N, C-alpha and C positions, 0 to 999 in steps of 0.2 A: 580118623581125620580124613577130610576129603578136599577136593578142589586142586589148585595148583600146589604141588608139593604136599604140605600138610596144613591146609588153611583152616582157620577157625574164625567164626564171627566175633568171638570175644577171646580175650587172652587174660587169664588169671592164674593164681597159684595152682589150681587143679589142673589146668592145661600144662603147666610146667612139669607137674608130677607125671602126667601122661607122657610128655615128651621124654622125660628122663627114663621112664619105664620102657617105652618103645625103643629108645636108642641104647638102652642099657649103659648109659653114661650120665654123668652129672653135669650141671651147669657149673663151669669152673673158671672160665676165662674172663677176659676184659669185656666191658660194655662200651658201646659208643652210641651217640644220639645225634640227630640232626633234623633239619627242616630243609627240604629241597623245593625250590620254586620250579614249577613246570612252565618254563619260559624258554624260547618263544612258543606260542600256541602251536599245537599239532606237531610237536617235536619230542621224540623220545628222550627221557632223562633217566640215567641209571640211579637206582637206589639199592644199597647205600652208595655214597659217592666213592668209597674205597671198600672193596670186598675184603672181609677177613680171610686170612690164609688157612683157617681151620673151619670145620663145619660150625654152623651157627643158627640161632633163632633170629628171624627178622620180624619185627612187628611194625606195621605201617598203619597210619590213620590219615583221613582227610583233614587237613588243617583249614583250607579254604576251598570251596568248590562252587564256582559260578558257571563253569562250563561242563561239558561231558568228559569225565575223567576215565581213562583207560589204562590197562596194564598189559604187559606182554613179556614173554620169556626171551625175546630177541628184539633187536631194533632195526631190522632190515627192510621193513615195509612202512607205509604211511599209517600213522595212528588213526586217520580218518577212515581207512578201509579195512584195517586189521587190528585186532586187540580186543580184549574182553572188557566190558564196561565194569567199572569199580562200583558195585551196587551196595556194598556194605560200608559202614563208616570206618571200620578197622578190621584188620586181618593179621594173622601170623602164619609164618611158614618156616620150615626147617630147610636150609640150603647147604649144599656142599661147599667146601672151600673155594674161594675165588669166583663164586656165582653171584649174580645180581638179578633183579627184576627191573623192568623198564616201565616208566609211567609217563603219560602225556595227558594234556587237557586241550579242549577246543578253546579255552579261555586263557589268554596270557595273564599269568599272575596267580593261578591256583597253586596250592602247596600240598605237599605230602610230608607229614612228620614221621620219623622212623627211629627205631632203636634196635641194636643188635646185642646178642649175648653169645659168647663162645660156648659150645657144648663139648 
């Protein structure tokens, strides 16, 4: 896996098997799901809204994208000047407990859909 954390362009059962093998743990905990509006424009929004207290798999996908959507590992700078462009329609990453990713868009009203699963 490559990219930020362990990013994949697609997320399917084979990817879960790989995550389980890499982490030598099973998917065992609770799942959460949500849709986060990236509003106002050019403002970082954390995904998921509440980070799990255990390591987890986060899957994100573009729900609506009229502007330039970006992601970052922190929210300390302006999305217009820093942040990687979200160039895939969906991605997955393994995150440590209490960690999040930040998203922003140049358009008020773009959305990110997300799901988490404890590992």
